[in-house]
C-alpha positions in Angstrom: 28.5 -4.0 -10.3 26.2 -3.6 -13.3 22.4 -4.1 -12.9 21.1 -5.1 -16.3 17.5 -5.1 -17.4 16.7 -8.0 -19.8 13.5 -8.8 -21.7 12.1 -12.0 -23.1 14.0 -11.3 -26.3 17.2 -12.2 -24.4 20.7 -11.1 -25.8 19.4 -9.7 -29.1 17.3 -7.2 -27.1 20.3 -5.9 -25.1 22.1 -2.7 -26.0 25.9 -2.7 -26.6 26.7 -1.4 -23.1 24.6 -4.2 -21.5 26.3 -6.9 -23.6 29.7 -5.6 -22.9 29.1 -5.5 -19.1 27.6 -9.0 -19.3 30.6 -10.4 -21.2 33.1 -8.8 -18.7 31.3 -10.0 -15.6 33.0 -12.7 -13.5 29.7 -13.7 -11.8 26.2 -13.1 -13.1 23.2 -13.2 -10.6 19.6 -13.7 -11.7 16.6 -15.9 -11.8 16.8 -19.2 -13.7 14.9 -17.7 -16.7 17.2 -14.6 -16.8 20.4 -16.6 -16.7 19.0 -18.9 -19.5 18.0 -15.9 -21.6 21.5 -14.4 -21.2 23.3 -17.6 -21.9 25.9 -17.0 -19.2 26.7 -20.7 -18.5 28.8 -21.5 -15.5 29.2 -17.9 -14.4 25.5 -17.8 -13.5 24.3 -17.8 -9.8 20.7 -18.2 -8.8 19.1 -15.8 -6.3 18.6 -17.5 -3.0 15.1 -18.4 -1.8 13.8 -16.4 0.0 15.3 -13.5 -1.9 18.5 -12.1 -0.3 21.1 -9.7 -1.7 23.8 -10.8 0.7 25.5 -13.2 -1.8 25.9 -10.2 -4.2 27.2 -7.9 -1.5 29.8 -10.6 -0.5 31.4 -10.2 -4.0 32.4 -6.5 -3.5 35.5 -5.8 -5.5 34.7 -8.3 -8.3 33.1 -7.7 -11.7 29.4 -8.7 -11.1 26.4 -8.4 -13.2 22.8 -8.7 -11.9 20.0 -9.5 -14.3 16.5 -8.2 -13.7 13.3 -8.1 -15.7 13.1 -4.9 -17.8 13.5 -1.9 -15.6 15.3 -3.1 -12.4 13.8 -0.2 -10.4 10.2 -1.1 -11.1 9.4 -3.7 -8.4 12.8 -5.2 -9.2 16.1 -5.9 -7.3 17.6 -2.5 -8.3 16.2 -0.6 -5.3 17.4 -3.1 -2.8 20.9 -3.2 -4.2 21.3 0.5 -4.6 20.2 1.1 -1.0 23.0 -1.2 0.2 25.8 0.1 -2.0 27.7 3.3 -2.5 26.9 5.3 -5.6 30.3 4.6 -7.1 29.9 0.8 -6.7 27.1 0.3 -9.2 25.5 1.4 -12.4 22.2 0.4 -14.0 21.3 -0.3 -17.7 17.6 -0.8 -17.8 15.5 -2.3 -20.6 11.8 -1.6 -21.3 9.9 -2.8 -18.3 6.5 -4.5 -18.1 4.8 -1.1 -17.6 6.3 0.4 -20.8 5.7 -2.8 -22.8 2.1 -3.2 -21.7 1.3 0.4 -22.3 2.9 0.2 -25.8 0.7 -2.8 -26.7 -2.5 -1.2 -25.4 -1.9 2.4 -26.4 -2.4 3.6 -22.8 -0.7 6.8 -21.4 1.6 5.5 -18.7 1.1 8.7 -16.6 -2.6 7.9 -16.3 -2.2 4.3 -15.1 -1.8 2.9 -11.6 1.1 0.4 -11.5 1.3 -2.4 -9.0 3.5 -5.4 -8.3 1.1 -8.2 -7.4 3.6 -11.0 -8.0 4.4 -10.9 -4.3 1.4 -9.0 -2.8 -2.2 -9.8 -2.1 -4.9 -8.8 -4.7 -6.5 -6.6 -2.0 -3.8 -4.0 -2.9 -6.0 -3.3 -5.9 -9.0 -2.2 -3.8 -8.2 1.5 -3.3 -7.7 1.8 -7.1 -10.7 0.0 -8.4 -13.2 2.5 -9.7 -15.1 3.3 -12.8 -12.7 4.4 -15.5 -9.6 3.1 -13.7 -6.6 1.8 -15.7 -4.2 -0.5 -13.8 -1.2 -2.4 -14.9 0.1 -5.1 -12.5 2.6 -7.9 -12.6 1.3 -11.3 -11.4 3.0 -14.3 -9.8 2.5 -17.1 -12.4 0.2 -18.4 -15.1 -2.5 -19.4 -12.7 -2.8 -15.9 -11.2 -5.0 -14.3 -13.9 -7.8 -16.8 -13.3 -7.4 -16.4 -9.5 -7.5 -12.6 -9.9 -10.6 -12.8 -12.1 -12.4 -14.8 -9.3 -11.3 -12.1 -6.7 -12.6 -9.3 -8.9 -15.9 -11.1 -9.2 -16.1 -11.3 -5.4 -15.6 -7.6 -5.3 -18.6 -7.1 -7.6 -16.1 -6.0 -10.4 -17.0 -8.7 -12.9 -17.5 -6.1 -15.6 -13.9 -5.0 -15.5 -11.9 -5.7 -18.7 -8.8 -7.8 -18.3 -5.9 -7.8 -20.8 -3.5 -10.7 -20.0 0.0 -10.0 -21.4 2.3 -13.0 -21.5 6.0 -13.1 -22.2 6.1 -9.5 -23.5 8.9 -8.6 -26.0 9.8 -12.2 -26.7 9.1 -14.7 -29.5 6.3 -16.3 -27.4 4.5 -13.0 -26.6 0.7 -13.3 -26.4 -1.9 -10.7 -25.6 -5.5 -11.8 -24.8 -8.6 -10.1 -23.4 -11.6 -11.1 -21.3 -13.9 -9.7 -18.7 -13.5 -10.9 -15.1 -17.1 -12.2 -15.2 -16.4 -14.3 -18.3 -12.8 -15.2 -17.8 -11.9 -18.5 -19.4 -8.4 -18.1 -20.6 -6.1 -21.2 -20.1 -2.5 -22.1 -20.7 -1.3 -18.7 -19.5 2.5 -18.3 -19.8 4.8 -16.6 -17.4 6.1 -14.0 -16.9 2.6 -12.5 -17.0 1.1 -9.1 -16.4 -2.5 -7.9 -16.4 -4.0 -4.6 -17.5 -7.4 -3.7 -16.0 -9.8 -1.3 -17.6 -12.7 -0.1 -15.4 -14.6 1.7 -18.1 -17.6 -0.6 -17.9 -17.8 -0.6 -14.1 -21.1 0.9 -12.8 -21.2 4.5 -11.8 -20.3 5.0 -8.2 -18.3 1.8 -7.9 -15.2 1.8 -5.7 -14.0 3.4 -2.5 -14.5 7.1 -1.9 -11.4 9.2 -2.4 -11.9 11.1 0.8 -12.1 10.2 4.5 -15.4 9.4 6.2 -16.1 6.2 4.3 -19.3 4.4 5.4 -19.1 2.5 8.7 -20.4 -0.7 7.1 -17.2 -0.9 5.0 -15.3 -1.8 8.1 -15.5 -4.8 10.3 -16.4 -3.6 13.8 -18.4 -4.4 16.9 -19.6 -0.8 17.5 -16.2 0.3 18.6 -15.6 2.6 15.6 -15.1 6.3 15.1 -18.4 7.1 13.2 -18.1 8.3 9.7 -18.8 12.1 10.2 -16.5 12.3 13.2 -13.8 10.3 11.3 -13.9 12.7 8.4 -13.5 15.7 10.8 -10.7 13.8 12.6 -8.7 13.0 9.5 -9.1 16.7 8.4 -7.7 17.7 11.8 -4.8 15.3 11.6 -3.8 16.7 8.1 -2.5 13.5 6.5 0.3 13.7 3.9 1.9 11.2 1.7 4.5 9.1 3.6 3.7 10.7 7.0 3.6 8.4 10.1 0.6 8.3 12.4 0.5 6.9 16.0 -3.1 5.7 16.3 -3.6 5.2 20.1 -6.6 3.0 21.0 -7.2 1.6 17.5 -10.6 0.1 18.1 -11.5 -1.1 14.6 -8.5 0.6 13.0 -10.7 2.9 11.0 -8.5 6.0 11.6 -5.4 4.0 10.6 -7.1 2.7 7.5 -8.3 6.2 6.4 -4.9 7.7 7.1 -3.2 5.0 5.0 -5.7 5.4 2.2 -4.6 9.1 2.2 -1.0 8.0 1.5 0.4 7.8 5.0 1.8 5.0 7.2 0.5 4.2 10.7 1.3 2.3 13.9 -2.0 1.2 15.4 -1.9 0.5 19.1 -4.6 -1.5 20.7 -4.5 -3.4 24.0 -7.4 -5.8 23.4 -6.7 -9.1 21.5 -10.3 -9.3 20.1 -10.0 -5.9 18.6 -6.6 -6.7 17.1 -8.3 -9.4 15.0 -10.9 -6.8 13.8 -8.1 -4.3 12.9 -6.1 -7.0 11.1 -9.2 -8.0 9.1 -9.8 -4.4 8.0 -6.2 -3.9 7.0 -6.3 -7.1 4.9 -9.6 -6.2 3.3 -8.4 -2.7 2.3 -5.0 -4.0 1.2 -3.1 -1.9 3.7 -1.2 -4.5 5.8 2.1 -3.1 4.3 1.3 0.4 5.4 0.0 -0.1 8.9 1.9 -1.8 11.7 -0.4 -3.3 14.4 1.0 -3.4 17.9 -0.7 -4.8 21.0 -0.3 -2.8 24.2 -1.6 0.2 26.2 -0.3 3.7 26.1 1.9 5.2 27.3 4.1 2.2 28.1 3.7 0.6 24.6 4.9 3.8 22.9 8.5 3.3 23.9 11.0 2.9 21.1 8.6 3.9 18.3 9.8 6.0 15.4 9.0 9.7 15.6 5.4 10.5 14.5 4.2 13.2 12.2 0.8 12.9 13.8 -0.8 11.3 16.9 -4.5 10.4 17.3 -5.8 9.5 20.8 -9.1 7.8 20.3 -9.1 5.8 23.5 -7.1 5.5 26.8 -6.6 9.2 27.2 -5.1 10.2 30.5 -3.0 12.9 32.1 -0.1 10.5 32.2 -0.4 9.9 28.4 -0.5 13.6 27.5 2.4 14.3 29.9 4.4 11.7 28.0 3.3 12.7 24.5 3.9 16.4 24.6 7.6 16.4 25.2 8.4 13.7 22.6 6.3 15.2 19.8 8.7 16.6 17.2 8.2 20.2 16.0 5.3 20.5 13.5 3.7 17.2 14.5 -0.1 17.2 15.0 -1.9 15.9 18.0 -5.7 15.2 17.8 -7.7 13.7 20.7 -11.4 12.9 20.8 -13.5 12.7 24.0 -17.0 11.4 24.7 -16.9 11.4 28.5 -17.1 14.4 30.9 -13.8 13.3 32.5 -11.9 13.2 29.2 -13.6 16.5 28.1 -12.2 18.1 31.2 -8.8 16.7 30.5 -8.8 18.1 26.9 -10.0 21.4 28.1 -7.1 21.6 30.6 -4.5 20.7 27.9 -6.1 23.2 25.5 -5.6 25.9 28.2 -1.9 24.9 28.6 -0.9 24.3 25.0 -3.4 26.1 22.8 -4.7 24.7 19.5 -8.4 24.2 18.7 -11.0 22.8 21.1 -14.2 21.9 19.2 -17.5 20.4 20.3 -19.0 18.2 17.5 -22.7 17.4 17.5 -24.7 15.8 14.7 -28.1 14.1 14.3 -29.6 11.7 11.7 -33.2 11.4 10.7 -34.8 8.3 12.2 -38.4 6.9 12.5 -40.4 8.5 15.2 -43.8 6.8 15.5 -45.3 7.0 12.0 -43.1 10.0 11.1 -39.5 11.0 11.4 -37.4 12.9 13.8 -33.8 13.8 14.6 -31.8 11.1 16.4 -28.8 12.9 18.0 -25.4 11.1 18.3 -23.3 11.4 21.4 -21.4 14.7 21.2 -17.6 14.6 20.8 -15.1 17.1 22.0 -12.0 17.3 19.9 -8.7 18.9 20.7 -6.3 19.5 17.8 -2.9 21.1 18.1 0.4 21.4 16.3 3.6 21.1 18.5 
């Protein structure tokens, strides 16, 4: 099987190797636009809807070509196919992808850009990346999407962002137009379409902080939230790393899972109460993290059965001797366990586990200035005892 990248320029834009592979193929898979650009006639087969690689895999042993836009391994079918085949069963012949073509039109350094596939993902995926000075290149679903994106950006108070709409790149109908989100009025946008976002004109201080401990009012919650200073210390104790998996036990508002995912990890957020599940889901959608955090209803330790091995575990609620008795033996070597306590009973439990297994036992106290009569005084928060340990 040959995975061939094709641009809007069609056959003239293909190299010799791609044209030879296409001519030799008995069957050619692709979207309607790709098959038309390649002119494969009766050999063409449309991808099923919803997308499924099974029809391609069923043709093992035959000469098959698969057409994809530009680089098949940038939000394309290449990764799905390669994961299901042996290395000797396929080869790839990429063409310039949307990222390369857009950067070439704009004169942007690719290594300094954030790249996203928003043709099949919510616009909220942009939120962690929107900041003053950002440069983002993203694919969009269709010609209506740029106007919808502009409206979403205005709702995020990002109307000053500059949008470059790039239509049908590398083809005879290519068009590049610019607008701000606030003044967006472009019509008749042709697909395939991408957008480049330039945040140079966003106000100073715009966007999410890059470190944990984000303000409590950025989360939907009903008071059941790990407060910002404690959350920052908790994330530091958990030591998040890119791709690492967290078990967040007793999710509450999901703030720990959100902060972990914003640091590049994945999480399974466990929460027994249905009303809190709705809050967690709202936060995941708002931060664009629904693809990185799996929400699961249930109480520990029973609901932890059959979960993939964690790199870290946070116990924010529901701590018990039974839970720690179950957790300690199943933690893989090197995994982190962090538990916070606000009650005397849970404090005693953490002190006992610290005596057994070691780690760090820390009492965290802080106070904020608050009105006191006509003056100000310190308003102490409830102290938190934190146990952090590596298996």
